[in-house]
C-alpha positions as CSV (number, residue, x, y, z in Angstrom):
1,M,25.3,16.2,13.3
2,S,22.0,16.4,15.2
3,T,20.0,13.1,16.5
4,A,17.3,11.7,14.2
5,L,16.4,8.7,16.7
6,A,17.5,8.0,20.1
7,L,16.6,5.1,22.7
8,E,18.3,5.8,26.2
9,G,18.2,2.9,28.3
10,V,15.3,1.4,26.7
11,A,13.6,-2.0,28.7
12,L,10.8,-3.8,27.0
13,A,9.2,-7.0,28.1
14,Y,6.5,-9.2,26.8
15,R,4.6,-10.9,30.1
16,E,7.9,-11.8,32.1
17,H,10.1,-12.0,29.2
18,T,12.6,-9.3,28.6
19,V,13.5,-8.4,25.4
20,L,14.9,-5.2,25.6
21,D,17.3,-4.7,28.6
22,G,18.6,-0.8,29.1
23,A,19.1,-0.5,25.2
24,D,20.9,2.9,24.2
25,L,21.0,3.5,20.4
26,H,21.7,6.7,18.6
27,V,21.1,7.4,15.0
28,A,22.1,10.5,13.2
29,A,20.3,12.5,10.8
30,G,21.2,11.1,7.2
31,E,22.9,8.0,8.9
32,V,22.2,4.8,7.4
33,L,22.8,2.5,10.8
34,A,22.4,-1.4,10.1
35,L,21.4,-3.2,13.5
36,L,22.7,-6.8,13.5
37,G,22.5,-9.4,16.3
38,P,21.2,-13.5,16.6
39,S,18.0,-14.6,16.4
40,A,15.4,-13.1,19.5
41,S,18.1,-10.8,20.4
42,G,15.8,-7.7,20.4
43,K,16.7,-6.3,16.5
44,T,12.7,-6.2,15.7
45,S,11.5,-5.0,19.0
46,I,14.0,-2.0,18.6
47,L,12.4,-1.3,15.5
48,R,8.6,-1.9,17.1
49,V,9.4,0.6,19.9
50,L,10.4,3.2,17.5
51,L,7.3,2.7,15.3
52,G,5.6,2.8,19.0
53,F,3.8,-0.8,18.1
54,A,5.6,-1.3,21.5
55,V,5.6,0.8,24.4
56,P,9.0,0.5,26.6
57,R,8.5,0.0,30.3
58,G,11.4,2.3,31.0
59,G,13.7,4.6,29.1
60,T,13.1,7.2,26.9
61,V,12.3,7.0,22.8
62,R,13.2,10.6,21.3
63,L,12.6,11.4,17.5
64,G,14.8,14.5,17.1
65,E,14.3,16.5,20.1
66,R,10.6,15.2,20.9
67,V,10.1,12.6,23.5
68,V,7.8,10.1,21.9
69,S,7.7,7.0,24.8
70,R,9.0,7.4,28.2
71,D,8.9,5.0,31.1
72,G,5.5,2.9,29.9
73,R,3.8,6.2,28.7
74,L,3.2,6.6,24.6
75,L,3.6,10.3,24.2
76,V,3.0,10.4,20.1
77,A,1.1,7.7,18.4
78,P,2.6,5.9,15.7
79,E,0.6,7.7,12.9
80,D,2.1,10.8,14.0
81,R,6.1,9.9,14.5
82,G,6.7,10.1,10.5
83,L,8.1,6.8,10.3
84,A,8.1,4.3,7.6
85,V,8.8,0.7,7.3
86,V,9.6,-1.9,4.7
87,F,8.9,-5.6,6.4
88,Q,10.3,-8.9,6.0
89,D,7.0,-10.5,4.0
90,L,6.6,-6.7,2.7
91,A,3.0,-6.2,3.9
92,L,1.7,-5.2,0.3
93,W,-2.2,-5.1,0.0
94,P,-2.8,-7.7,-2.3
95,H,-6.4,-6.0,-3.2
96,L,-4.8,-2.3,-4.1
97,T,-3.3,-1.8,-7.2
98,V,0.3,-0.1,-7.1
99,E,-0.6,3.1,-7.0
100,G,-3.3,2.2,-4.3
101,N,-0.3,1.0,-2.3
102,L,1.6,4.2,-3.0
103,G,-0.9,6.6,-2.1
104,F,-3.1,4.9,0.6
105,G,-0.9,6.5,2.9
106,L,-0.8,10.0,1.7
107,A,-4.3,10.0,1.4
108,A,-4.4,9.7,4.8
109,R,-1.9,12.5,5.4
110,G,-4.3,14.8,3.0
111,V,-2.1,15.1,0.2
112,R,-4.3,15.8,-3.1
113,A,-5.0,13.8,-5.7
114,G,-2.9,15.6,-8.2
115,A,-0.1,15.9,-5.9
116,R,-0.2,12.3,-4.9
117,A,-0.4,11.2,-8.8
118,E,2.9,13.3,-9.4
119,R,4.6,11.7,-6.1
120,I,3.9,8.3,-6.9
121,A,4.7,8.7,-11.0
122,A,7.9,10.2,-9.9
123,M,8.8,7.6,-7.2
124,L,7.9,4.8,-9.2
125,A,10.2,6.3,-11.9
126,R,12.9,6.1,-9.4
127,V,12.5,2.2,-8.4
128,G,12.0,1.1,-12.3
129,L,8.8,0.9,-12.1
130,A,6.9,3.5,-14.2
131,G,4.2,2.1,-15.6
132,T,2.8,-0.5,-13.4
133,E,0.6,2.0,-11.5
134,R,-2.1,0.1,-12.8
135,R,-1.0,-3.1,-11.8
136,Y,-1.6,-5.8,-8.7
137,P,0.8,-7.1,-6.3
138,G,0.4,-10.8,-7.6
139,E,1.0,-9.2,-11.1
140,L,4.5,-8.8,-10.2
141,S,7.4,-10.6,-9.9
142,G,9.0,-10.7,-6.7
143,G,11.6,-8.5,-7.1
144,Q,9.0,-5.9,-8.8
145,R,7.0,-6.6,-5.2
146,Q,10.3,-5.1,-3.3
147,R,10.8,-2.4,-5.2
148,V,7.1,-1.8,-4.5
149,A,7.4,-1.8,-0.8
150,I,10.4,0.5,-0.9
151,A,8.8,3.2,-3.0
152,R,5.6,2.9,-0.8
153,A,7.8,4.1,2.2
154,L,10.1,6.3,0.4
155,V,7.1,8.1,-1.1
156,M,5.8,9.3,2.3
157,E,9.1,11.5,2.4
158,P,9.2,10.3,6.3
159,R,11.6,11.3,8.9
160,A,13.3,7.6,8.6
161,V,13.1,4.4,7.2
162,L,13.0,1.5,8.9
163,L,13.8,-1.8,7.6
164,D,13.2,-5.5,9.0
165,E,15.4,-7.6,7.2
166,P,13.2,-7.1,3.9
167,L,15.8,-8.6,1.5
168,A,16.2,-12.3,3.8
169,S,14.3,-14.4,1.4
170,V,15.5,-13.2,-2.0
171,D,18.1,-15.2,-4.0
172,V,22.0,-13.7,-4.3
173,D,21.7,-12.2,-7.6
174,L,18.5,-10.1,-6.8
175,R,19.7,-8.9,-3.3
176,R,22.3,-7.6,-4.9
177,E,20.6,-5.5,-7.0
178,L,18.0,-4.1,-4.5
179,L,21.0,-3.2,-2.1
180,A,22.6,-1.2,-5.1
181,L,19.1,0.5,-5.4
182,L,19.0,1.2,-1.8
183,R,22.3,2.6,-1.8
184,Q,21.3,5.2,-4.9
185,L,18.0,6.2,-3.4
186,F,19.4,6.7,0.2
187,R,22.6,8.6,-0.5
188,E,20.2,10.8,-3.3
189,S,17.3,11.4,-0.7
190,G,19.4,11.8,2.6
191,T,16.9,9.6,4.2
192,T,18.0,8.5,8.0
193,V,17.6,4.4,7.7
194,V,17.7,1.9,10.3
195,H,18.4,-1.6,8.6
196,V,18.0,-4.7,10.6
197,T,19.5,-7.6,9.3
198,H,21.6,-10.7,10.3
199,D,24.3,-10.7,7.4
200,L,27.1,-8.5,7.7
201,R,27.9,-8.3,4.1
202,E,24.4,-7.1,3.3
203,A,25.1,-4.4,5.9
204,E,28.3,-3.4,4.7
205,A,26.8,-2.8,0.8
206,I,25.0,0.4,2.8
207,A,25.4,1.0,6.1
208,H,27.3,4.1,7.5
209,R,27.7,2.5,10.9
210,F,26.7,-0.7,12.8
211,A,25.4,-1.5,15.9
212,V,25.0,-5.1,17.2
213,I,22.4,-6.3,20.0
214,E,22.4,-9.3,22.1
215,A,20.3,-10.2,24.2
216,G,18.3,-6.6,24.4
217,R,21.4,-4.8,24.4
218,I,23.5,-3.0,22.5
219,V,26.8,-4.5,23.2
220,Q,28.9,-2.3,20.3
221,Q,28.9,0.6,17.9
222,G,31.0,2.1,15.3
223,S,32.3,1.6,12.3
224,L,32.9,-1.6,10.3
225,G,37.1,-0.9,11.2
226,D,36.0,-0.9,15.1
227,L,34.2,-4.5,14.9
228,R,37.2,-5.8,12.7
229,C,39.6,-4.1,15.4
230,S,38.0,-4.6,18.3
231,P,34.9,-7.6,18.5
232,A,33.3,-6.9,21.7
233,T,32.0,-10.6,22.0
234,P,32.4,-13.8,20.6
235,F,29.1,-13.0,18.2
236,V,31.2,-9.8,17.1
237,R,34.1,-11.9,16.3
238,A,31.9,-14.5,14.2
239,L,30.5,-11.8,12.3
240,V,33.6,-10.6,11.3
241,E,35.5,-13.5,10.4
242,D,32.5,-14.5,8.1
243,L,32.9,-11.6,6.7
244,D,36.8,-11.9,6.0
245,G,36.7,-15.3,5.4
246,P,37.2,-17.1,1.9
247,G,36.2,-15.2,-1.4
248,A,36.0,-12.0,0.9
249,Q,38.7,-10.3,-1.5
250,D,36.5,-11.3,-4.4
251,D,33.1,-9.9,-2.8
252,L,34.7,-6.6,-1.8
253,A,36.3,-5.9,-5.3
254,E,32.7,-6.5,-6.9
255,R,31.0,-4.3,-4.2
256,E,33.4,-1.7,-5.0
257,S,32.9,-2.1,-8.7
258,G,29.1,-2.2,-8.0
259,R,29.5,1.5,-5.9
260,R,31.3,2.7,-8.5
261,S,29.2,2.3,-11.6
């Protein structure tokens, strides 16, 4: 399987503070990778480097076969990387309608009005928001705003989608609903995804593979079974123990039921 996203020995610092220290990460085309780690470990910095919002002082960033950053040089601008992101705060434009939020990026890429309207309508139907085109974000529920942010990312038909803890502030029921939606959408589209989260339960719901970052370095990558059998650090062990703690079997049964439905 071909590689869609890659970081090779990436180093990043803000002033004198090192945030990435020789980070290596490869994401296959069509793979959903969960990126986990403690606070201030470098998770969001990985996304910023992939997006081109931060330029690593060392190492190489690739999108497919194309080198987009290398050793302090930005070789491909953020707007030319073909990536979409869903932020934790969603970053919807409050002065634009739902249609306006989804259509802004399409218009910037030169998609004609008729094609824009068709793609927006189809995407809103996929996320369960048909008929909301003329509404503003402030007129929507929290769950609906989450769906708009997801739809805005996917309507661009991006090379990959980056999720920066977009479910961190939602309640349990809404999180389960949105995870089921994301799992379905990613399965249907075959989209490459990097999902930043601190929650292994959340990651397990949609991810094919897991990577753990600590102090700016990727300390372990692999399946959930790999993390369980051979946790590389105390933090990884704590993640797995929390996942396998009291009530885990009930949660597993409920997740499996959700996958079959």
